[in-house]
N, CA, C and O atoms as CSV, one atom per row, in Angstrom:
chain,resi,resn,atom,element,x,y,z
A,1,MET,N,N,83.756,8.542,53.681
A,1,MET,CA,C,84.140,9.962,53.638
A,1,MET,C,C,85.498,10.119,54.305
A,1,MET,O,O,85.753,9.560,55.372
A,2,ASN,N,N,86.339,10.871,53.673
A,2,ASN,CA,C,87.639,11.103,54.284
A,2,ASN,C,C,87.622,12.364,55.131
A,2,ASN,O,O,86.645,13.112,55.149
A,3,VAL,N,N,88.690,12.571,55.810
A,3,VAL,CA,C,88.813,13.721,56.779
A,3,VAL,C,C,88.644,15.031,56.006
A,3,VAL,O,O,87.954,15.914,56.517
A,4,SER,N,N,89.192,15.218,54.874
A,4,SER,CA,C,89.089,16.486,54.105
A,4,SER,C,C,87.688,16.768,53.737
A,4,SER,O,O,87.265,17.922,53.797
A,5,GLU,N,N,86.907,15.738,53.342
A,5,GLU,CA,C,85.519,15.959,52.992
A,5,GLU,C,C,84.708,16.387,54.205
A,5,GLU,O,O,83.877,17.292,54.126
A,6,LEU,N,N,84.957,15.736,55.307
A,6,LEU,CA,C,84.259,16.008,56.558
A,6,LEU,C,C,84.591,17.463,56.992
A,6,LEU,O,O,83.714,18.225,57.401
A,7,ASP,N,N,85.831,17.791,56.890
A,7,ASP,CA,C,86.319,19.156,57.328
A,7,ASP,C,C,85.628,20.206,56.439
A,7,ASP,O,O,85.211,21.251,56.938
A,8,LYS,N,N,85.503,19.936,55.121
A,8,LYS,CA,C,84.860,20.864,54.194
A,8,LYS,C,C,83.394,21.014,54.562
A,8,LYS,O,O,82.889,22.135,54.616
A,9,LYS,N,N,82.706,19.925,54.814
A,9,LYS,CA,C,81.283,19.995,55.198
A,9,LYS,C,C,81.138,20.843,56.501
A,9,LYS,O,O,80.216,21.650,56.615
A,10,PHE,N,N,82.019,20.656,57.430
A,10,PHE,CA,C,81.969,21.409,58.657
A,10,PHE,C,C,82.261,22.913,58.436
A,10,PHE,O,O,81.577,23.769,58.996
A,11,ASP,N,N,83.235,23.205,57.653
A,11,ASP,CA,C,83.574,24.608,57.353
A,11,ASP,C,C,82.532,25.313,56.509
A,11,ASP,O,O,82.276,26.504,56.682
A,12,ASP,N,N,81.925,24.559,55.583
A,12,ASP,CA,C,80.892,25.151,54.734
A,12,ASP,C,C,79.510,25.157,55.434
A,12,ASP,O,O,78.555,25.721,54.900
A,13,ASN,N,N,79.409,24.560,56.572
A,13,ASN,CA,C,78.137,24.474,57.299
A,13,ASN,C,C,77.062,23.842,56.441
A,13,ASN,O,O,75.905,24.262,56.476
A,14,GLU,N,N,77.437,22.838,55.671
A,14,GLU,CA,C,76.479,22.189,54.722
A,14,GLU,C,C,75.461,21.355,55.487
A,14,GLU,O,O,74.269,21.345,55.179
A,15,GLU,N,N,75.969,20.664,56.483
A,15,GLU,CA,C,75.027,19.760,57.241
A,15,GLU,C,C,75.634,19.520,58.602
A,15,GLU,O,O,76.779,19.895,58.855
A,16,ASP,N,N,74.861,18.888,59.490
A,16,ASP,CA,C,75.345,18.590,60.818
A,16,ASP,C,C,76.344,17.427,60.732
A,16,ASP,O,O,75.942,16.295,60.462
A,17,VAL,N,N,77.594,17.680,60.950
A,17,VAL,CA,C,78.627,16.652,60.800
A,17,VAL,C,C,78.601,15.669,62.013
A,17,VAL,O,O,79.278,14.642,61.987
A,18,LEU,N,N,77.842,15.983,63.034
A,18,LEU,CA,C,77.774,15.034,64.154
A,18,LEU,C,C,77.135,13.706,63.684
A,18,LEU,O,O,77.406,12.653,64.261
A,19,ASP,N,N,76.317,13.759,62.673
A,19,ASP,CA,C,75.682,12.546,62.154
A,19,ASP,C,C,76.769,11.552,61.701
A,19,ASP,O,O,76.469,10.365,61.572
A,20,TYR,N,N,77.979,11.974,61.461
A,20,TYR,CA,C,79.028,11.074,61.002
A,20,TYR,C,C,79.823,10.447,62.159
A,20,TYR,O,O,80.761,9.681,61.938
A,21,PHE,N,N,79.432,10.785,63.389
A,21,PHE,CA,C,80.189,10.290,64.554
A,21,PHE,C,C,79.284,9.422,65.407
A,21,PHE,O,O,78.080,9.667,65.491
A,22,ASP,N,N,79.855,8.417,66.036
A,22,ASP,CA,C,79.158,7.554,66.968
A,22,ASP,C,C,79.184,8.236,68.375
A,22,ASP,O,O,80.186,8.192,69.090
A,23,THR,N,N,78.069,8.847,68.720
A,23,THR,CA,C,77.961,9.600,69.981
A,23,THR,C,C,77.366,8.745,71.102
A,23,THR,O,O,77.155,9.241,72.208
A,24,SER,N,N,77.103,7.503,70.835
A,24,SER,CA,C,76.466,6.636,71.837
A,24,SER,C,C,77.394,6.296,72.977
A,24,SER,O,O,76.914,5.912,74.044
A,25,ARG,N,N,78.705,6.416,72.808
A,25,ARG,CA,C,79.673,6.069,73.871
A,25,ARG,C,C,80.473,7.257,74.366
A,25,ARG,O,O,81.592,7.097,74.854
A,26,ILE,N,N,79.921,8.417,74.244
A,26,ILE,CA,C,80.622,9.630,74.723
A,26,ILE,C,C,80.593,9.642,76.238
A,26,ILE,O,O,79.553,9.431,76.861
A,27,ASN,N,N,81.768,9.896,76.821
A,27,ASN,CA,C,81.804,10.026,78.301
A,27,ASN,C,C,82.209,11.466,78.587
A,27,ASN,O,O,83.242,11.898,78.075
A,28,MET,N,N,81.471,12.222,79.360
A,28,MET,CA,C,81.801,13.553,79.769
A,28,MET,C,C,82.762,13.479,80.926
A,28,MET,O,O,82.535,12.734,81.880
A,29,ILE,N,N,83.814,14.227,80.856
A,29,ILE,CA,C,84.819,14.303,81.928
A,29,ILE,C,C,84.305,15.214,83.027
A,29,ILE,O,O,83.735,16.275,82.770
A,30,ASN,N,N,84.520,14.774,84.248
A,30,ASN,CA,C,84.135,15.556,85.418
A,30,ASN,C,C,82.659,15.874,85.486
A,30,ASN,O,O,82.273,16.956,85.929
A,31,GLU,N,N,81.795,14.900,85.032
A,31,GLU,CA,C,80.356,15.127,84.945
A,31,GLU,C,C,79.687,14.830,86.299
A,31,GLU,O,O,78.596,15.337,86.560
A,32,GLU,N,N,80.309,14.028,87.156
A,32,GLU,CA,C,79.669,13.712,88.421
A,32,GLU,C,C,79.637,14.940,89.301
A,32,GLU,O,O,80.585,15.723,89.350
A,33,PRO,N,N,78.451,15.098,90.039
A,33,PRO,CA,C,78.362,16.299,90.896
A,33,PRO,C,C,79.281,16.230,92.044
A,33,PRO,O,O,79.634,15.143,92.502
A,34,LYS,N,N,79.683,17.363,92.525
A,34,LYS,CA,C,80.507,17.508,93.734
A,34,LYS,C,C,79.770,18.464,94.713
A,34,LYS,O,O,79.299,19.541,94.347
A,35,ARG,N,N,79.708,18.008,95.937
A,35,ARG,CA,C,79.066,18.899,96.984
A,35,ARG,C,C,80.010,19.937,97.429
A,35,ARG,O,O,81.184,19.673,97.689
A,36,VAL,N,N,79.477,21.182,97.524
A,36,VAL,CA,C,80.298,22.293,97.996
A,36,VAL,C,C,79.492,23.028,99.103
A,36,VAL,O,O,78.299,23.285,98.938
A,37,ASN,N,N,80.129,23.345,100.175
A,37,ASN,CA,C,79.489,24.153,101.201
A,37,ASN,C,C,80.039,25.559,101.151
A,37,ASN,O,O,81.251,25.774,101.154
A,38,ILE,N,N,79.119,26.523,101.103
A,38,ILE,CA,C,79.536,27.902,100.973
A,38,ILE,C,C,78.761,28.708,102.088
A,38,ILE,O,O,77.572,28.494,102.325
A,39,ASP,N,N,79.472,29.593,102.715
A,39,ASP,CA,C,78.882,30.508,103.676
A,39,ASP,C,C,78.668,31.865,103.017
A,39,ASP,O,O,79.617,32.495,102.551
A,40,PHE,N,N,77.385,32.320,102.982
A,40,PHE,CA,C,77.107,33.605,102.426
A,40,PHE,C,C,76.661,34.558,103.549
A,40,PHE,O,O,76.071,34.130,104.541
A,41,PRO,N,N,76.950,35.842,103.376
A,41,PRO,CA,C,76.392,36.812,104.367
A,41,PRO,C,C,74.892,36.926,104.223
A,41,PRO,O,O,74.353,36.623,103.159
A,42,ALA,N,N,74.218,37.347,105.245
A,42,ALA,CA,C,72.735,37.375,105.299
A,42,ALA,C,C,72.206,38.205,104.100
A,42,ALA,O,O,71.257,37.791,103.434
A,43,TRP,N,N,72.812,39.354,103.835
A,43,TRP,CA,C,72.281,40.186,102.702
A,43,TRP,C,C,72.332,39.460,101.370
A,43,TRP,O,O,71.476,39.669,100.510
A,44,MET,N,N,73.352,38.592,101.193
A,44,MET,CA,C,73.451,37.838,99.929
A,44,MET,C,C,72.335,36.768,99.858
A,44,MET,O,O,71.720,36.576,98.809
A,45,VAL,N,N,72.090,36.091,100.969
A,45,VAL,CA,C,71.028,35.136,101.008
A,45,VAL,C,C,69.666,35.787,100.670
A,45,VAL,O,O,68.875,35.222,99.914
A,46,HIS,N,N,69.406,36.985,101.242
A,46,HIS,CA,C,68.178,37.719,100.939
A,46,HIS,C,C,68.136,38.013,99.425
A,46,HIS,O,O,67.084,37.874,98.801
A,47,SER,N,N,69.251,38.411,98.848
A,47,SER,CA,C,69.288,38.752,97.407
A,47,SER,C,C,69.059,37.507,96.583
A,47,SER,O,O,68.363,37.559,95.569
A,48,LEU,N,N,69.623,36.398,96.992
A,48,LEU,CA,C,69.406,35.124,96.294
A,48,LEU,C,C,67.950,34.695,96.391
A,48,LEU,O,O,67.373,34.208,95.419
A,49,ASP,N,N,67.351,34.879,97.581
A,49,ASP,CA,C,65.914,34.497,97.758
A,49,ASP,C,C,65.049,35.420,96.879
A,49,ASP,O,O,64.111,34.943,96.240
A,50,ARG,N,N,65.342,36.709,96.837
A,50,ARG,CA,C,64.586,37.656,96.063
A,50,ARG,C,C,64.613,37.262,94.554
A,50,ARG,O,O,63.591,37.278,93.869
A,51,GLU,N,N,65.809,36.916,94.086
A,51,GLU,CA,C,65.968,36.498,92.689
A,51,GLU,C,C,65.244,35.197,92.457
A,51,GLU,O,O,64.593,35.044,91.424
A,52,ALA,N,N,65.327,34.248,93.378
A,52,ALA,CA,C,64.654,32.971,93.227
A,52,ALA,C,C,63.114,33.203,93.094
A,52,ALA,O,O,62.468,32.614,92.228
A,53,ARG,N,N,62.556,34.056,93.955
A,53,ARG,CA,C,61.128,34.374,93.809
A,53,ARG,C,C,60.819,35.042,92.500
A,53,ARG,O,O,59.786,34.779,91.883
A,54,HIS,N,N,61.684,35.879,92.087
A,54,HIS,CA,C,61.457,36.691,90.847
A,54,HIS,C,C,61.405,35.766,89.588
A,54,HIS,O,O,60.589,35.983,88.692
A,55,ILE,N,N,62.251,34.780,89.544
A,55,ILE,CA,C,62.250,33.859,88.401
A,55,ILE,C,C,61.540,32.546,88.626
A,55,ILE,O,O,61.448,31.715,87.723
A,56,GLY,N,N,61.022,32.352,89.876
A,56,GLY,CA,C,60.224,31.157,90.189
A,56,GLY,C,C,60.953,29.875,90.330
A,56,GLY,O,O,60.485,28.818,89.905
A,57,VAL,N,N,62.140,29.970,90.948
A,57,VAL,CA,C,62.913,28.786,91.187
A,57,VAL,C,C,63.416,28.776,92.641
A,57,VAL,O,O,63.156,29.725,93.381
A,58,SER,N,N,64.117,27.741,93.053
A,58,SER,CA,C,64.652,27.704,94.423
A,58,SER,C,C,65.945,28.455,94.477
A,58,SER,O,O,66.553,28.782,93.457
A,59,ARG,N,N,66.351,28.720,95.691
A,59,ARG,CA,C,67.644,29.418,95.920
A,59,ARG,C,C,68.767,28.568,95.370
A,59,ARG,O,O,69.681,29.099,94.739
A,60,GLN,N,N,68.730,27.285,95.585
A,60,GLN,CA,C,69.727,26.388,95.083
A,60,GLN,C,C,69.836,26.449,93.577
A,60,GLN,O,O,70.933,26.395,93.022
A,61,ALA,N,N,68.678,26.564,92.904
A,61,ALA,CA,C,68.678,26.664,91.435
A,61,ALA,C,C,69.351,27.941,90.983
A,61,ALA,O,O,70.083,27.945,89.994
A,62,VAL,N,N,69.105,29.041,91.711
A,62,VAL,CA,C,69.801,30.306,91.336
A,62,VAL,C,C,71.267,30.164,91.469
A,62,VAL,O,O,72.012,30.614,90.598
A,63,ILE,N,N,71.734,29.532,92.565
A,63,ILE,CA,C,73.183,29.376,92.753
A,63,ILE,C,C,73.761,28.489,91.710
A,63,ILE,O,O,74.882,28.736,91.264
A,64,LYS,N,N,73.051,27.445,91.281
A,64,LYS,CA,C,73.547,26.591,90.239
A,64,LYS,C,C,73.546,27.279,88.865
A,64,LYS,O,O,74.441,27.039,88.054
A,65,MET,N,N,72.571,28.111,88.607
A,65,MET,CA,C,72.519,28.742,87.288
A,65,MET,C,C,73.512,29.855,87.150
A,65,MET,O,O,73.965,30.106,86.033
A,66,TRP,N,N,73.894,30.558,88.227
A,66,TRP,CA,C,74.704,31.720,88.089
A,66,TRP,C,C,76.008,31.528,87.314
A,66,TRP,O,O,76.292,32.302,86.401
A,67,PRO,N,N,76.802,30.519,87.656
A,67,PRO,CA,C,78.050,30.321,86.853
A,67,PRO,C,C,77.806,30.069,85.375
A,67,PRO,O,O,78.602,30.462,84.521
A,68,ALA,N,N,76.708,29.417,85.092
A,68,ALA,CA,C,76.440,29.014,83.695
A,68,ALA,C,C,75.778,30.213,82.864
A,68,ALA,O,O,76.023,30.368,81.668
A,69,LYS,N,N,74.983,30.989,83.536
A,69,LYS,CA,C,74.270,32.067,82.847
A,69,LYS,C,C,74.224,33.334,83.664
A,69,LYS,O,O,73.141,33.741,84.086
A,70,PRO,N,N,75.327,33.965,83.903
A,70,PRO,CA,C,75.337,35.149,84.806
A,70,PRO,C,C,74.560,36.282,84.248
A,70,PRO,O,O,74.001,37.062,85.019
A,71,GLN,N,N,74.484,36.432,82.920
A,71,GLN,CA,C,73.760,37.570,82.322
A,71,GLN,C,C,72.256,37.492,82.567
A,71,GLN,O,O,71.570,38.514,82.581
A,72,VAL,N,N,71.743,36.263,82.763
A,72,VAL,CA,C,70.311,36.141,83.037
A,72,VAL,C,C,69.986,36.620,84.451
A,72,VAL,O,O,68.910,37.174,84.677
A,73,LEU,N,N,70.864,36.424,85.372
A,73,LEU,CA,C,70.623,36.720,86.785
A,73,LEU,C,C,71.091,38.110,87.202
A,73,LEU,O,O,70.565,38.691,88.151
A,74,ASN,N,N,72.062,38.626,86.502
A,74,ASN,CA,C,72.680,39.870,87.006
A,74,ASN,C,C,71.745,41.053,87.056
A,74,ASN,O,O,72.010,41.973,87.829
A,75,SER,N,N,70.639,41.103,86.268
A,75,SER,CA,C,69.780,42.233,86.282
A,75,SER,C,C,69.079,42.392,87.639
A,75,SER,O,O,68.697,43.513,87.974
A,76,HIS,N,N,68.897,41.370,88.407
A,76,HIS,CA,C,68.133,41.474,89.652
A,76,HIS,C,C,68.957,41.019,90.864
A,76,HIS,O,O,68.643,41.386,91.997
A,77,LEU,N,N,69.980,40.244,90.638
A,77,LEU,CA,C,70.691,39.575,91.699
A,77,LEU,C,C,71.838,40.378,92.255
A,77,LEU,O,O,72.622,40.949,91.496
A,78,LEU,N,N,71.951,40.432,93.544
A,78,LEU,CA,C,73.105,40.993,94.264
A,78,LEU,C,C,73.455,42.412,93.815
A,78,LEU,O,O,74.488,42.653,93.191
A,79,PRO,N,N,72.554,43.347,94.155
A,79,PRO,CA,C,72.756,44.664,93.694
A,79,PRO,C,C,73.994,45.377,94.253
A,79,PRO,O,O,74.421,46.400,93.718
A,80,TYR,N,N,74.568,44.829,95.334
A,80,TYR,CA,C,75.706,45.399,95.977
A,80,TYR,C,C,77.074,44.959,95.376
A,80,TYR,O,O,78.131,45.469,95.745
A,81,MET,N,N,76.997,43.999,94.444
A,81,MET,CA,C,78.229,43.473,93.878
A,81,MET,C,C,78.542,44.163,92.601
A,81,MET,O,O,79.551,43.857,91.966
């Protein structure tokens, strides 16, 4: 298959074009975790804990989820922000 045919399949949404690529050797850039220390005011820690109890996860999980899915957490988290 040439590039034009692959491009047409992608544009026409005919099929999953990823099947045409070798994904076994993909390396994600900046995938390794980095430790970050953050100081929060007490009221924010209480809000984080309340949200963690509400959705049934740890405080750390709430902090990790927030940048990725803020719309999921905003309904209950940090009412003062």
